[in-house]
C-alpha positions as CSV (number, residue, x, y, z in Angstrom):
1,H,16.0,7.6,5.2
2,D,16.3,11.2,4.1
3,I,16.4,10.3,0.4
4,G,15.9,13.0,-2.2
5,P,14.1,16.3,-2.2
6,A,10.5,16.3,-1.1
7,G,8.1,15.5,-4.0
8,C,10.8,14.3,-6.4
9,T,9.2,11.5,-8.4
10,Y,12.5,9.9,-9.4
11,V,13.9,9.1,-6.0
12,Q,12.7,6.0,-4.1
13,G,13.7,4.4,-0.8
14,I,13.5,0.8,-2.1
15,Y,12.8,0.2,-5.8
16,H,12.2,-3.3,-7.0
17,S,11.6,-4.5,-10.5
18,T,11.7,-8.3,-10.4
19,S,10.5,-11.1,-8.1
20,G,11.8,-11.3,-4.5
21,S,11.2,-10.1,-1.0
22,I,11.3,-6.8,0.8
23,K,11.2,-7.4,4.5
24,N,12.1,-5.9,7.9
25,N,13.0,-2.4,6.6
26,V,12.4,1.0,8.2
27,V,12.1,3.6,5.4
28,Y,11.3,7.3,6.1
29,R,11.5,10.8,4.7
30,V,11.8,9.7,1.1
31,G,11.1,12.3,-1.7
32,S,8.8,9.9,-3.6
33,A,8.0,6.3,-2.6
34,A,9.3,4.5,0.4
35,I,8.8,1.2,-1.3
36,H,8.1,1.1,-5.1
37,L,7.5,-1.9,-7.4
38,W,7.7,-1.2,-11.1
39,H,8.8,-2.6,-14.5
40,D,8.5,-6.4,-14.3
41,A,7.8,-6.7,-10.6
42,T,5.8,-9.8,-9.9
43,N,5.8,-12.5,-7.2
44,V,7.1,-10.1,-4.6
45,K,6.6,-10.4,-0.8
46,I,6.5,-7.0,1.0
47,T,6.4,-7.9,4.7
48,N,7.0,-6.4,8.1
49,N,8.3,-3.0,6.9
50,T,7.7,0.3,8.6
51,V,7.4,3.3,6.2
52,S,6.6,6.9,7.1
53,A,7.0,10.6,6.4
54,S,7.4,10.1,2.6
55,N,5.3,11.1,-0.4
56,F,4.1,7.6,-1.1
57,G,4.2,4.7,1.4
58,I,4.0,1.6,-0.8
59,I,3.4,1.5,-4.6
60,V,2.6,-1.8,-6.3
61,G,2.6,-1.5,-10.1
62,G,4.0,-2.4,-13.4
63,G,4.9,-0.5,-16.5
64,D,7.9,0.5,-18.7
65,Y,8.6,-3.3,-19.1
66,Y,11.9,-4.9,-19.8
67,F,10.9,-8.5,-20.4
68,T,7.1,-8.9,-19.9
69,S,4.0,-6.8,-19.9
70,A,2.1,-8.9,-17.4
71,G,2.0,-6.2,-14.7
72,A,2.5,-6.6,-10.9
73,N,0.8,-9.7,-9.9
74,N,1.0,-12.2,-7.0
75,V,2.3,-9.5,-4.7
76,A,1.8,-10.1,-0.9
77,V,1.7,-6.9,1.1
78,H,1.4,-8.2,4.7
79,N,2.3,-6.9,8.2
80,N,3.5,-3.4,7.2
81,I,3.1,-0.1,9.0
82,V,2.3,2.7,6.5
83,Y,2.0,5.8,8.6
84,D,2.1,9.6,8.1
85,N,2.8,9.8,4.4
86,K,1.0,11.8,1.7
87,Y,-0.3,8.6,0.1
88,G,-0.6,5.2,1.8
89,I,-0.7,1.9,-0.2
90,S,-1.6,2.1,-3.9
91,E,-1.7,0.1,-7.0
92,Q,-0.6,2.0,-10.2
93,G,0.1,1.1,-13.8
94,K,-0.8,-2.5,-14.7
95,T,-1.6,-4.8,-11.8
96,G,-3.1,-8.3,-11.4
97,T,-5.9,-9.9,-9.4
98,G,-3.5,-12.2,-7.4
99,N,-2.2,-9.4,-5.1
100,T,-3.0,-9.7,-1.4
101,Y,-3.1,-7.0,1.3
102,Q,-3.3,-8.5,4.8
103,N,-2.8,-7.2,8.4
104,N,-1.3,-3.9,7.7
105,L,-1.6,-0.8,9.8
106,V,-2.4,2.1,7.5
107,F,-3.1,5.5,9.1
108,K,-2.7,9.2,8.8
109,N,-1.8,9.3,5.1
110,T,-3.1,12.7,4.2
111,T,-4.4,12.2,0.6
112,Y,-5.5,8.5,0.9
113,D,-4.7,5.4,2.9
114,W,-5.7,2.9,0.1
115,Q,-6.1,2.9,-3.6
116,L,-6.4,-0.7,-5.0
117,R,-7.5,-1.9,-8.4
118,N,-9.3,-5.0,-9.9
119,S,-11.9,-4.9,-7.1
120,L,-9.2,-6.1,-4.6
121,K,-9.8,-5.6,-0.9
122,H,-7.5,-5.3,2.0
123,T,-8.2,-7.5,5.1
124,G,-7.2,-7.3,8.7
125,T,-6.3,-3.6,8.4
126,I,-5.7,-1.5,11.5
127,A,-6.7,2.1,11.0
128,S,-5.3,3.8,14.1
129,D,-2.1,5.4,15.4
130,P,0.6,2.8,15.7
131,L,1.8,4.3,19.0
132,L,5.5,4.0,18.2
133,A,7.9,4.4,21.1
134,G,9.5,7.6,19.9
135,Y,8.1,8.6,16.5
136,S,8.6,12.1,15.3
137,R,8.4,13.2,11.7
138,T,11.5,15.5,12.1
139,A,13.6,13.7,14.7
140,A,17.1,12.9,13.6
141,M,16.7,9.2,14.8
142,P,13.0,8.4,15.4
143,N,12.2,5.3,17.4
144,F,10.0,3.1,15.3
145,K,9.6,0.3,17.9
146,P,6.1,-0.3,19.1
147,S,5.3,1.0,22.6
148,T,3.8,-1.4,25.1
149,S,0.3,-0.2,24.2
150,S,0.7,-0.3,20.4
151,P,-2.1,-1.9,18.4
152,V,0.4,-3.7,16.1
153,I,1.5,-6.1,18.8
154,G,0.4,-9.7,18.0
155,R,-1.9,-8.5,15.1
156,G,0.2,-9.7,12.1
157,T,-0.2,-12.8,10.1
158,A,2.4,-15.5,10.1
159,S,1.8,-15.8,6.3
160,F,5.2,-14.7,4.7
161,A,6.4,-13.2,8.0
162,H,10.2,-13.4,8.4
163,P,11.1,-15.5,11.4
164,T,13.1,-12.6,13.0
165,D,12.7,-8.8,13.1
166,I,15.1,-6.1,11.9
167,D,17.2,-6.5,15.0
168,G,17.3,-10.3,14.7
169,K,14.8,-10.8,17.5
170,P,12.5,-13.9,16.9
171,R,9.0,-13.2,15.8
172,N,6.7,-15.0,18.2
173,T,4.1,-17.0,16.3
174,G,2.8,-18.3,19.6
175,T,1.7,-15.0,21.1
176,G,1.4,-13.4,17.7
177,V,3.5,-11.8,15.0
178,D,3.8,-8.0,15.3
179,I,3.1,-5.7,12.4
180,G,6.1,-3.6,11.3
181,A,9.8,-4.0,11.3
182,Y,10.2,-4.6,15.0
183,Q,8.8,-7.3,17.3
184,H,8.1,-6.0,20.8
């Protein structure tokens, strides 16, 4: 959190350029992108993260390649809260048709919530306030846990969900996986 000056395009919260997983993170007040895939990023799972108050929420893209020019493909963006940024979730640069966007809460991103390519569609999206327990754009330590009336409770998909949340609390697949970094 609190990374870089506002609008600086060279400062990222989490920057990933290969295959792998980005899971159970809370990223906020980042000058550019909270989560950014670029270069040779492919086969990445971006699951159960909470991102807010940044310029970009999540960027899925490829360019300025090191080893391949295939672009970002087979990326799963599932169960994330992308809230109160300038831009929500977007594909940029070169991207593939195997990317999936499932069960994310995307809301109050002032310029756009979604910008996908290749005729891709997001599914299971919640477009409402996440009702976090103590969220404030400017608080020193915002509380990103879902309140008891949050629409993220039980609305995630078990597909690629990590078995525990950011605090190590088990995600309950019986009553439903919560969207975001915290299980209620």
